Structure formats: structure tokens, C-alpha cells
C-alpha positions in Angstrom: 0.6 -0.1 -0.4 1.4 3.3 -1.3 0.0 6.9 -1.1 -0.9 9.1 1.6 -0.6 6.1 4.3 2.4 3.5 3.6 2.0 0.4 5.2 5.0 -3.0 4.8 4.8 -6.2 6.6 7.4 -8.4 6.7 8.6 -11.3 9.1 6.2 -10.5 11.9 6.3 -6.5 11.7 4.0 -4.4 10.4 4.5 -0.7 10.0 1.6 2.3 9.1 3.5 4.7 8.3 1.8 8.4 7.5 3.2 9.5 4.2 2.4 13.5 3.8 5.7 14.7 4.9 4.9 18.2 2.7 2.0 19.0 5.5 4.2 17.2 8.7 1.7 14.2 8.2 -1.5 16.5 9.1 -4.7 14.7 9.3 -7.2 15.2 6.8 -10.6 13.2 6.1 -7.6 11.5 2.9 -5.1 10.3 5.5 -7.6 9.2 8.4 -10.0 7.1 5.5 -6.1 5.6 4.6 -4.8 5.0 7.9 -8.5 3.3 8.9 -7.8 1.0 6.1 -4.3 0.0 6.7 -5.5 -0.6 10.3 -7.7 -3.5 8.5 -5.5 -4.8 6.1 -2.8 -5.5 9.1 -5.8 -6.9 11.5 -6.3 -9.0 8.4 -2.5 -10.3 8.3 -2.1 -13.8 10.1 1.6 -13.4 10.4 1.6 -9.8 12.5 2.6 -10.0 15.9 3.9 -5.8 16.4 2.5 -3.1 14.4 5.1 0.2 14.3 2.9 3.6 13.2 5.2 5.8 12.2 5.6 9.8 10.0 7.4 10.2 7.0 9.7 13.1 6.8 10.6 15.6 9.7 7.4 15.1 11.8 5.6 12.4 13.2 2.2 14.3 12.6 1.5 18.1 13.7 -2.2 17.3 14.3 -5.8 18.0 12.3 -4.8 19.8 8.8 -6.6 23.3 10.2 -6.6 24.2 6.4 -9.4 22.0 6.2 -11.9 23.7 8.4 -11.0 26.7 7.3 -11.9 26.2 3.8 -15.7 24.9 5.3 -18.4 26.9 5.9 -19.1 27.6 10.0 -22.0 25.1 9.5 -20.5 22.2 7.7 -17.8 21.8 10.2 -19.1 19.9 12.8 -19.7 17.6 10.0 -16.0 17.4 9.0 -15.1 16.8 12.3 -17.5 13.6 12.1 -15.9 12.3 8.9 -12.2 13.3 10.2 -12.3 11.6 13.5 -14.7 8.5 13.5 -12.8 6.0 11.2 -9.5 7.4 13.3 -11.4 6.3 16.6 -12.3 3.1 14.9 -9.1 2.5 14.1 -7.8 3.6 17.6 -9.9 0.9 19.4 -9.2 -2.1 16.7 -5.4 -1.6 17.5 -6.8 -1.5 21.2 -8.6 -4.3 21.6 -6.5 -6.5 18.8 -3.6 -9.2 20.3 -0.8 -7.1 18.3 1.8 -4.8 20.2 1.6 -1.4 18.9 4.8 0.8 19.1 4.7 4.6 18.1 8.1 5.9 16.9 7.8 9.4 16.8 10.4 12.5 15.8 9.7 16.5 15.1 6.2 17.7 15.6 4.2 14.9 18.1 1.0 17.9 18.0 -2.5 17.5 18.8 -3.6 14.3 17.3 -0.3 13.2 16.6 0.5 13.3 20.9 -2.8 11.2 21.0 -1.6 8.5 18.6 1.4 8.3 20.6 0.3 7.8 24.1 -2.6 5.3 22.8 0.0 3.0 21.1 1.2 0.2 23.6 4.7 1.8 23.6 6.4 4.3 22.6 9.9 5.6 21.0 11.0 9.0 20.4 13.7 10.8 18.7 15.4 13.3 20.8 14.4 16.0 18.4 10.7 15.3 19.3 8.7 18.3 20.4 5.1 17.1 22.3 2.6 19.7 22.2 -1.0 18.7 23.2 -2.1 22.1 21.1 -6.0 21.1 20.8 -6.8 24.3 23.3 -4.7 27.0 21.5 -7.3 26.4 18.5 -10.5 26.3 21.2 -11.2 22.9 20.9 -10.7 19.8 23.0 -8.5 16.8 22.7 -9.4 13.5 19.9 -8.3 10.2 19.0 -8.1 9.0 22.6 -6.0 11.9 24.1 -8.1 12.4 27.3 -8.0 8.6 27.8 -4.6 7.9 27.6 -2.9 11.1 29.4 -4.6 10.7 32.2 -3.7 7.0 32.9 -0.4 7.5 32.2 0.5 10.7 34.0 -2.0 11.4 36.4 -4.9 13.6 36.9 -3.4 16.9 37.9 0.0 16.7 35.6 -3.0 16.1 32.7 -4.8 18.7 33.4 -1.7 21.0 33.0 -0.4 19.3 29.8 -4.3 19.4 28.2 -5.0 22.7 29.3 -1.9 24.8 29.4 -0.7 23.6 25.9 2.9 23.8 26.8 5.5 22.0 23.9 7.4 19.1 26.0 10.7 18.0 24.8 11.8 14.4 24.7 13.4 14.0 27.9 10.7 15.5 29.5 8.0 13.5 28.3 10.5 10.2 29.0 10.6 11.8 32.7 6.7 11.5 33.2 6.4 8.2 30.8 4.6 9.4 28.3 7.4 7.7 26.2 9.2 4.8 27.0 12.6 5.3 25.0 14.6 9.0 23.9 17.4 8.1 21.2 19.1 10.5 19.0 17.3 10.9 16.0 19.8 9.5 13.6 19.1 5.6 15.8 15.3 6.1 15.6 14.3 3.9 13.1 16.8 1.4 14.4 16.1 1.5 18.0 12.2 1.0 17.1 12.6 -2.4 14.9 15.3 -3.5 17.6 12.3 -3.4 20.0 9.5 -4.5 17.7 11.8 -7.5 16.8 12.4 -8.4 20.4 8.4 -8.3 20.9 7.9 -10.6 17.7 10.6 -13.2 18.5 8.9 -13.4 22.3 5.6 -15.7 23.5 3.3 -14.8 21.3 0.6 -16.1 23.8 2.0 -14.7 26.8 2.5 -11.1 24.9 -1.2 -11.1 24.3 -2.5 -11.8 27.3 0.0 -9.5 29.1 -1.6 -6.7 26.4 -5.4 -7.6 27.4 -4.9 -7.6 30.9 -2.8 -4.1 31.2 -5.1 -3.0 28.5 -8.6 -4.3 30.8 -6.9 -2.7 34.6 -7.7 0.8 33.6 -11.8 0.0 33.8 -12.4 -3.2 35.9 -12.2 -4.2 39.3 -9.4 -5.6 41.7 -11.4 -8.5 42.1 -12.5 -8.9 38.1 -8.4 -8.2 37.2 -7.3 -11.1 39.5 -9.9 -13.6 38.4 -8.7 -12.7 34.9 -5.2 -13.0 35.5 -5.5 -16.6 37.3 -7.6 -17.8 33.6 -4.9 -15.9 31.7 -2.3 -17.7 33.4 -4.0 -21.5 33.6 -4.8 -21.1 29.8 -1.0 -20.2 29.3 0.5 -22.6 31.8 -1.0 -25.3 29.5 0.9 -24.5 26.8 4.0 -25.1 24.2 5.6 -21.9 24.9 5.3 -21.9 28.8 7.1 -25.8 28.4 9.8 -23.7 26.3 10.1 -21.3 28.7 10.5 -23.8 31.9 13.4 -26.1 29.9 15.3 -22.8 28.6 15.2 -21.7 32.3 16.5 -24.7 33.5 18.7 -25.2 31.0 20.5 -21.9 30.8 20.0 -20.8 27.3 17.8 -18.5 25.3 14.3 -19.8 24.7 12.6 -20.0 21.0 9.0 -19.6 21.2 7.1 -20.8 18.6 
């Protein structure tokens, strides 16, 4: 798949790459629909275990394309908003609820929806030149694409209020300190660092990673009692599988495991 979104799949790792670099990958309706289609395509690939989300050029994503709204009549903007955001929301939910581990690989401008995408991914690697701005209030709208859902869970309510309401620009080291990304690397090493992480996950114990992701995702909304029971049932299921056999054998043999 080529065009506004590039999709590549190789050895269990898919990369969905925003490809509108001349506009700093700003989201318009076409880009949103292409992203949603790429997500559907990835979810139909039986071999994929990890999804990398990246942006072409010098920015990951500068947010929504405000020119789209400027060109619309005021009375048409609510419909434009729905057409832009709904396919993105559907794709975000599908990725979050899927068994695939998602990694955001970000550089340059990570603004508005770009910051929401980075936070909604399971993991995030940032270049040291990345600049994060939750810029919605600067243009008098609220966050979208899961931004309010993810931000509170990552940094807590008080810090989330500061980031969302004041909309200051944060550098890579600051977002690392607050847990908004997992790793910061020199810009020239971003791709290598991202795919090293992706390869490690793709070669890992697939069923255990699927189970762990699902449990961590649901922990945000369930009770402790429900979570404990879910952990138990998942562990019981995995303990009877071939990967657990391999994990035990490699541990006691003091060798690297080879999971299937």
C-alpha cells in the first residue's frame, strides 16, 4: 500500500507510516480513511505480531489539518469533524483491542492528534528532536483520538490537566520523565531502536504477550476482584501451552528460549 499511508509487512512486523510529509503528516479526511484501511489490512495479516506507527519526513504528525476546517463553512465544520475523527476512533479501538503490540515511533512535531496517537500506542520510542504539544486548546477545541483517555492514565489527573489545558511544548526528555514515551534516542537512531524493540517483541512468547497486553488494557476499567480472576484464568490457559514448556526448559537449561 502506497500513497497517504504506507504499509509494509515483514517477518511478523507491520509498519503503518503516515506519508504526507509536505504537511507534516497533518490529518485530513483522506489520510484518516487511509489509516483506517491500513489498520484493517494489518489485522487481516495472520503473521503480524507487532505494529509500528511512524511518520515520513521531519515530523511524526502535526495534528489535524486546520486548513480543512478553514476551507469549510462554519455550519459544515461539525460534519467535517465527524468525517475526520470517526474512522480514526474506529482504528484506534481496533488496535487497542487487538492482540498486536503497537509501537509509536515519533520524531519532530508530535502535536494534537499526533500526541494522542503516541499515547494510545502500547509503547513509544521518541527521537531526541521530538517536540510534544497537546495543542487543542490553542485553537479552542478539546483533545480527540483517545488523548484524554490515555493522558490521565499515563501521568495522573493533575499533570494531565496541566498538559492539556496549558498546551505547553514538551521536549523528549520531559515526556520521558513523565512516562509518555518509553525511550528517547538520537534522531539518527530512531528507526533502528524502534525495530530492535519490535523484533524483540515479535520473537517473544506470542500468547503470553497477547494475554499481558489484554490484562493491562482492561486493568484501567475493571475492579481488582475482576482483574485478579482474569489474571488467574489467563495464567491457567498459558501454563498448559508449548511456549510455557519452552520457557521452563530454557530456564533450567540456561539457554535462550525459542518461542513458537
